VEXNU-611680 format. One line per field, with one value per residue (C-alpha): residue number from 1; x, y, z. Coordinates in nm, 3 decimals, padded with zeros to 5 digits. Layout:
num: (NUM, ...)
u: (X, ...)
v: (Y, ...)
w: (Z, ...)
This chain:
num: (1, 2, 3, 4, 5, 6, 7, 8, 9, 10, 11, 12, 13, 14, 15, 16, 17, 18, 19, 20, 21, 22, 23, 24, 25, 26, 27, 28, 29, 30, 31, 32, 33, 34, 35, 36, 37, 38, 39, 40, 41, 42, 43, 44, 45, 46, 47, 48, 49, 50, 51, 52, 53, 54, 55, 56, 57, 58, 59, 60, 61, 62, 63, 64, 65, 66, 67, 68, 69, 70, 71, 72, 73, 74, 75, 76, 77, 78, 79, 80, 81, 82, 83, 84, 85, 86, 87, 88, 89, 90, 91, 92, 93, 94, 95, 96, 97, 98, 99, 100, 101, 102, 103, 104, 105, 106, 107, 108, 109, 110, 111, 112, 113, 114, 115, 116, 117, 118, 119, 120, 121, 122, 123, 124, 125, 126, 127, 128, 129, 130, 131, 132, 133, 134, 135, 136, 137, 138, 139, 140, 141, 142, 143, 144, 145, 146, 147, 148, 149, 150, 151, 152, 153, 154, 155, 156, 157, 158, 159, 160, 161, 162, 163, 164, 165, 166, 167, 168, 169, 170, 171, 172, 173, 174, 175, 176, 177, 178, 179, 180, 181, 182, 183, 184, 185, 186, 187, 188, 189, 190, 191, 192, 193, 194, 195, 196, 197, 198, 199, 200, 201, 202, 203, 204, 205, 206, 207, 208, 209, 210, 211, 212, 213, 214, 215, 216, 217, 218, 219, 220, 221, 222, 223, 224, 225, 226, 227, 228, 229, 230, 231, 232, 233, 234, 235, 236, 237, 238, 239, 240, 241, 242, 243, 244, 245, 246, 247, 248, 249, 250, 251, 252, 253, 254, 255, 256, 257, 258, 259, 260, 261, 262, 263, 264, 265, 266, 267, 268, 269, 270, 271, 272, 273, 274, 275, 276, 277, 278, 279, 280, 281, 282, 283, 284, 285, 286, 287, 288, 289, 290, 291, 292, 293, 294, 295, 296, 297, 298, 299, 300, 301, 302, 303, 304, 305, 306, 307, 308, 309, 310, 311, 312, 313, 314, 315, 316, 317, 318, 319, 320, 321, 322, 323, 324, 325, 326, 327, 328, 329, 330, 331, 332, 333, 334, 335, 336, 337, 338, 339, 340, 341, 342, 343, 344, 345, 346, 347, 348, 349, 350, 351, 352, 353, 354, 355, 356, 357, 358, 359, 360, 361, 362, 363, 364, 365, 366, 367, 368)
u: (00.395, 00.769, 01.029, 01.153, 01.409, 01.563, 01.640, 01.857, 01.847, 02.091, 01.896, 02.045, 01.889, 02.085, 02.021, 01.976, 02.269, 02.506, 02.388, 02.628, 02.494, 02.647, 02.694, 02.933, 03.172, 03.302, 03.132, 02.918, 02.649, 02.516, 02.319, 02.071, 02.169, 02.008, 01.983, 01.628, 01.539, 01.243, 01.162, 00.957, 00.725, 00.557, 00.218, 00.313, 00.335, 00.650, 00.770, 01.010, 01.285, 01.563, 01.885, 02.115, 02.412, 02.721, 02.845, 02.894, 02.655, 02.681, 02.596, 02.467, 02.175, 02.335, 02.395, 02.045, 01.899, 02.103, 01.952, 01.597, 01.490, 01.254, 01.153, 00.793, 00.792, 00.536, 00.807, 00.949, 01.120, 01.289, 01.412, 01.536, 01.755, 01.901, 01.951, 02.139, 02.390, 02.425, 02.478, 02.786, 02.976, 02.811, 02.616, 02.338, 02.035, 01.751, 01.596, 01.517, 01.262, 01.039, 00.991, 00.851, 00.591, 00.515, 00.439, 00.244, 00.032, -00.038, -00.132, -00.369, -00.501, -00.396, -00.142, 00.146, 00.024, -00.302, -00.102, 00.013, -00.342, -00.337, -00.539, -00.414, -00.423, -00.267, 00.090, 00.265, 00.578, 00.886, 01.097, 01.436, 01.731, 02.054, 02.308, 02.465, 02.358, 02.419, 02.139, 02.001, 01.979, 01.823, 01.565, 01.464, 01.434, 01.218, 00.990, 00.923, 00.849, 00.615, 00.427, 00.384, 00.225, 00.517, 00.503, 00.848, 01.193, 01.511, 01.832, 02.174, 02.486, 02.845, 03.031, 02.952, 02.922, 02.645, 02.418, 02.397, 02.205, 01.962, 01.927, 01.860, 01.593, 01.428, 01.420, 01.268, 01.012, 00.934, 00.649, 00.806, 00.907, 01.277, 01.489, 01.868, 02.085, 02.460, 02.524, 02.802, 02.672, 02.827, 02.948, 03.057, 03.426, 03.475, 03.638, 03.737, 03.697, 03.394, 03.418, 03.386, 03.268, 03.404, 03.162, 03.237, 03.143, 02.814, 02.737, 02.813, 02.596, 02.307, 02.313, 02.290, 01.981, 01.833, 01.883, 01.727, 01.422, 01.154, 01.388, 01.219, 01.545, 01.919, 02.008, 02.330, 02.576, 02.803, 02.913, 02.631, 02.781, 02.869, 02.586, 02.750, 02.829, 02.470, 02.346, 02.574, 02.459, 02.093, 02.129, 02.300, 02.060, 01.691, 01.670, 01.570, 01.849, 01.780, 01.972, 02.020, 01.924, 02.219, 02.268, 02.245, 01.961, 01.731, 02.006, 02.167, 01.840, 01.819, 02.163, 02.035, 01.740, 01.940, 02.196, 01.930, 02.093, 01.811, 01.476, 01.393, 01.482, 01.525, 01.605, 01.552, 01.366, 01.568, 01.907, 01.890, 01.610, 01.364, 00.992, 00.915, 01.207, 01.137, 00.791, 00.956, 01.191, 00.898, 00.714, 01.026, 01.052, 00.689, 00.718, 00.997, 00.824, 01.042, 00.951, 01.002, 01.054, 01.245, 01.496, 01.358, 01.634, 01.715, 01.473, 01.100, 01.076, 01.261, 01.035, 00.729, 00.855, 00.916, 00.583, 00.404, 00.598, 00.517, 00.149, 00.158, 00.303, 00.156, 00.475, 00.422, 00.630, 00.741, 01.075, 01.026, 01.351, 01.341, 01.660, 01.648, 01.780, 01.704, 01.324, 01.048, 01.062, 01.428, 01.400, 01.081, 01.205, 01.159, 00.786, 00.478, 00.347, 00.564, 00.500, 00.357, 00.261, -00.074, -00.023, 00.222, 00.078, 00.106, -00.080, 00.057, -00.055, -00.370, -00.293, -00.182, 00.172, 00.397, 00.142, 00.393, 00.412, 00.732, 00.670, 00.793, 01.006, 01.211, 01.311, 01.363, 01.591, 01.793, 01.837, 01.918)
v: (00.573, 00.508, 00.316, 00.032, -00.136, -00.187, -00.537, -00.586, -00.889, -00.965, -01.126, -01.302, -01.451, -01.642, -01.563, -01.842, -01.706, -01.409, -01.059, -00.789, -00.448, -00.145, 00.026, -00.250, -00.266, -00.612, -00.773, -01.088, -01.034, -01.373, -01.275, -01.010, -00.896, -00.641, -00.522, -00.541, -00.335, -00.393, -00.084, -00.196, 00.013, -00.014, -00.050, -00.372, -00.198, -00.277, -00.083, -00.222, -00.068, -00.204, -00.095, -00.256, -00.448, -00.651, -00.999, -01.029, -00.745, -00.396, -00.411, -00.089, -00.201, -00.073, 00.290, 00.308, 00.192, 00.455, 00.727, 00.594, 00.416, 00.636, 00.848, 00.880, 00.742, 01.009, 01.273, 01.227, 01.566, 01.522, 01.175, 01.297, 01.546, 01.253, 01.061, 01.364, 01.300, 00.933, 01.043, 01.239, 00.940, 00.620, 00.463, 00.662, 00.615, 00.752, 00.409, 00.397, 00.672, 00.440, 00.230, 00.538, 00.588, 00.215, 00.253, 00.578, 00.429, 00.112, 00.320, 00.533, 00.239, 00.415, 00.353, 00.598, 00.788, 00.871, 01.029, 01.282, 01.347, 01.140, 00.855, 00.554, 00.536, 00.338, 00.453, 00.365, 00.159, 00.158, -00.155, -00.063, -00.263, -00.313, -00.450, -00.345, -00.570, -00.567, -00.447, -00.789, -00.911, -00.584, -00.585, -00.937, -00.815, -00.520, -00.746, -00.946, -00.635, -00.490, -00.821, -00.787, -00.443, -00.207, 00.115, 00.238, 00.086, 00.233, 00.120, 00.112, 00.237, 00.276, 00.378, 00.665, 00.424, 00.236, 00.500, 00.267, 00.017, 00.293, 00.377, 00.012, -00.021, 00.301, 00.176, -00.155, 00.015, 00.359, 00.433, 00.305, 00.559, 00.518, 00.635, 00.602, 00.565, 00.622, 00.546, 00.807, 00.959, 00.695, 00.336, 00.059, -00.010, -00.380, -00.534, -00.240, 00.133, 00.259, 00.416, 00.791, 01.048, 01.394, 01.677, 01.643, 01.273, 01.351, 01.628, 01.407, 01.127, 01.358, 01.514, 01.166, 01.106, 01.429, 01.289, 00.954, 01.120, 00.997, 00.967, 01.080, 01.151, 01.089, 00.984, 01.062, 01.122, 01.313, 01.281, 01.343, 01.664, 01.831, 02.083, 02.325, 02.050, 01.930, 02.285, 02.335, 02.005, 02.080, 02.415, 02.258, 01.973, 01.905, 01.569, 01.600, 01.544, 01.339, 01.245, 01.262, 00.909, 00.878, 01.241, 01.297, 01.505, 01.776, 02.041, 01.866, 01.897, 02.265, 02.290, 02.109, 02.348, 02.663, 02.575, 02.477, 02.133, 01.885, 01.838, 01.525, 01.484, 01.123, 01.092, 00.743, 00.758, 00.460, 00.607, 00.985, 01.143, 00.926, 00.955, 01.298, 01.472, 01.296, 01.454, 01.789, 01.750, 01.658, 01.974, 02.181, 02.021, 02.086, 02.448, 02.496, 02.311, 02.001, 01.633, 01.403, 01.032, 00.856, 00.577, 00.252, -00.004, -00.130, -00.395, -00.441, -00.223, 00.056, 00.007, 00.029, 00.350, 00.512, 00.392, 00.563, 00.882, 00.851, 00.816, 01.100, 01.351, 01.225, 01.121, 01.031, 00.710, 00.436, 00.266, -00.112, -00.313, -00.592, -00.751, -01.132, -01.289, -00.971, -00.995, -00.888, -01.230, -01.164, -00.809, -00.901, -01.232, -01.112, -01.035, -01.250, -01.080, -00.893, -00.612, -00.745, -00.485, -00.507, -00.474, -00.187, -00.010, -00.050, 00.074, 00.144, -00.108, -00.004, -00.187, 00.033, 00.166, 00.051, -00.221, -00.506, -00.827, -01.004, -01.371, -01.491, -01.758, -01.492, -01.342, -01.683, -01.791, -01.469, -01.529, -01.892)
w: (02.693, 02.732, 02.538, 02.759, 02.537, 02.194, 02.068, 01.761, 01.531, 01.250, 00.964, 00.664, 00.352, 00.088, -00.277, -00.529, -00.730, -00.695, -00.775, -00.901, -00.791, -00.956, -00.619, -00.497, -00.795, -00.873, -00.573, -00.612, -00.350, -00.240, 00.072, 00.179, 00.526, 00.751, 01.108, 01.244, 01.550, 01.780, 01.987, 02.288, 02.504, 02.844, 02.672, 02.490, 02.154, 01.958, 01.656, 01.398, 01.190, 00.970, 00.807, 00.549, 00.690, 00.609, 00.686, 01.061, 01.134, 01.282, 01.653, 01.808, 02.026, 02.349, 02.246, 02.101, 02.432, 02.618, 02.400, 02.366, 02.686, 02.888, 02.589, 02.473, 02.116, 02.023, 02.079, 01.732, 01.714, 02.051, 01.961, 01.622, 01.809, 02.002, 01.680, 01.546, 01.824, 01.729, 01.369, 01.479, 01.615, 01.492, 01.208, 01.047, 01.275, 01.061, 01.006, 01.381, 01.335, 01.130, 01.446, 01.623, 01.350, 01.362, 01.734, 01.692, 01.416, 01.611, 01.915, 01.706, 01.501, 01.178, 00.901, 00.894, 00.585, 00.767, 01.048, 00.786, 00.669, 00.351, 00.209, 00.016, -00.361, -00.643, -00.704, -01.034, -00.980, -01.197, -01.222, -01.080, -01.208, -01.017, -01.264, -01.592, -01.881, -02.252, -02.476, -02.572, -02.211, -02.097, -02.374, -02.270, -01.910, -02.015, -02.217, -01.901, -01.696, -01.957, -01.965, -01.588, -01.624, -01.564, -01.764, -01.660, -01.609, -01.460, -01.629, -01.461, -01.634, -01.520, -01.838, -02.074, -02.368, -02.187, -02.335, -02.634, -02.418, -02.330, -02.698, -02.786, -02.517, -02.634, -02.993, -02.881, -02.654, -02.798, -02.556, -02.233, -01.970, -01.893, -01.604, -01.604, -01.292, -01.320, -00.950, -00.923, -00.602, -00.377, -00.373, -00.137, -00.201, -00.123, -00.430, -00.650, -00.696, -00.883, -01.228, -01.176, -01.427, -01.489, -01.546, -01.919, -01.903, -01.731, -01.979, -02.280, -02.144, -02.058, -02.405, -02.555, -02.338, -02.472, -02.820, -02.727, -02.571, -02.335, -02.036, -01.716, -01.537, -01.517, -01.165, -00.979, -01.263, -01.018, -00.652, -00.407, -00.262, -00.593, -00.574, -00.820, -01.071, -01.064, -01.114, -01.417, -01.565, -01.504, -01.680, -01.982, -02.068, -02.108, -01.930, -01.566, -01.314, -00.999, -00.686, -00.313, -00.207, 00.033, 00.133, 00.507, 00.647, 00.514, 00.513, 00.213, 00.024, 00.106, -00.058, -00.368, -00.385, -00.312, -00.580, -00.835, -00.858, -00.909, -01.076, -00.873, -00.503, -00.390, -00.017, 00.122, 00.454, 00.579, 00.481, 00.455, 00.654, 00.842, 00.767, 00.920, 00.753, 00.423, 00.428, 00.507, 00.209, -00.014, 00.090, 00.017, -00.325, -00.405, -00.294, -00.551, -00.835, -00.804, -00.795, -00.498, -00.572, -00.292, -00.328, -00.181, -00.235, 00.119, 00.250, 00.297, 00.609, 00.434, 00.134, 00.362, 00.524, 00.186, 00.049, 00.337, 00.261, -00.109, -00.020, 00.232, -00.017, -00.346, -00.526, -00.892, -00.880, -00.644, -00.708, -00.716, -00.687, -00.943, -01.072, -01.043, -00.828, -00.630, -00.629, -00.388, -00.224, -00.140, -00.011, 00.181, 00.324, 00.684, 00.643, 00.668, 00.354, 00.107, -00.141, -00.464, -00.723, -00.899, -01.274, -01.235, -00.932, -00.556, -00.247, 00.098, 00.363, 00.548, 00.874, 01.166, 01.173, 00.892, 00.822, 00.812, 01.017, 01.114, 01.201, 01.540, 01.378, 01.196, 01.529, 01.688, 01.406, 01.440, 01.816, 01.771)
C-alpha cells in the first residue's frame, strides 16, 4: 500500500454565542475552525486527521504531500521521522499520524485500540470547563453536569484568588472529584497577554487546594518547560501536579520524569505526540508510578485519537470538553455521529480505524 495524496480542507463552524477560553485571553471565540486532512492510498482507503486552526486557515497540504506520497502508511516509525523534519520548519505535524492509524485500522478491520492489543471498556469522563466563572455561575454549571451523570469536573482559574471559586464548589459538592487547570503552560496571544504566576503564586494556590481537599490534580500552574519549578512545587504540596498537554514530543516527557516534575502526564496525541508516541509516554509514566490522562480539547478527530490511546493504555479518566456554547455538537460538527457520553462514561468507537465518519457534504462544503 502507498500514500497517493493528501487533501486539506479548512472547516469552520459558527457558535451560537461567543466563548471566552482561558487559553486565548480576552478573545471572544465565535467559530470553531480546523484543518482536516484526507490521506489517500492506492487501495482506496482514506485516513483522516485534523488540527486546530485560525481564521483564514493554515495551508500546508503541498509540503505534506512531498513528504508522504509514496510512503507505506503502515511504516509509522519511518513516517514519524519525516514528520520530525516538518516539525523543525513548519507547523506541528503530529496530528497527521492519526490518519495513518485510521488507514491501518481500516485495512485490518480493527479499531485503533485493538492494534495496540487492548479491548474497549467504559471510561469515566470528567466535564472540562474552558472559561473562568464566578462561584454562583460555576455551581449552577456543576449542578447540571452532576444531573447528567458526571462524577468529576475540571475548573479553570487564571488568578490566585480564583481558589475561592474552587472552595465554593467543593463546599457545594463535597463528594465530587475536582480538577483545577491554571492554564499557565501556554496561551494564544491574540488580544492580550496572559496572567502569569510566579513560583510563589503557584505554591500559594496549591497549598490552598491542599486545604480544600479532594482535588485530583492541579494542572499547568507554571510554564510548560519549567521542569525544575514543577519538581519543586510537587515536592512542596500534597495535591497532584499535572501538565504537558502542549509539550512537543516524548523527549519533553522524559524530562518531566527525570526531574520528578509531574504526577499526571497529559500529552495530547493531536498536539504533542501522535498516537504511537502517546502510548510510549503512557508506558513510561506507568513504569514510574505516574498517571497518564491526555488533554483532548481540539476537535472530534483529536478526541477520537486520544480516546483510542486512553483505551489502549487504561487511563483512569477521559477529558470531556463541555462549556456551553462549546458543546460536543460544536467540537464534533464535522462528524456524522459525535461523542455523547453515557451517564458519565464513554467508550472508544469499535468501527475500524478511528471509528469516525465524515459526511461527503462536509467535504463538499469545504471545497465549495
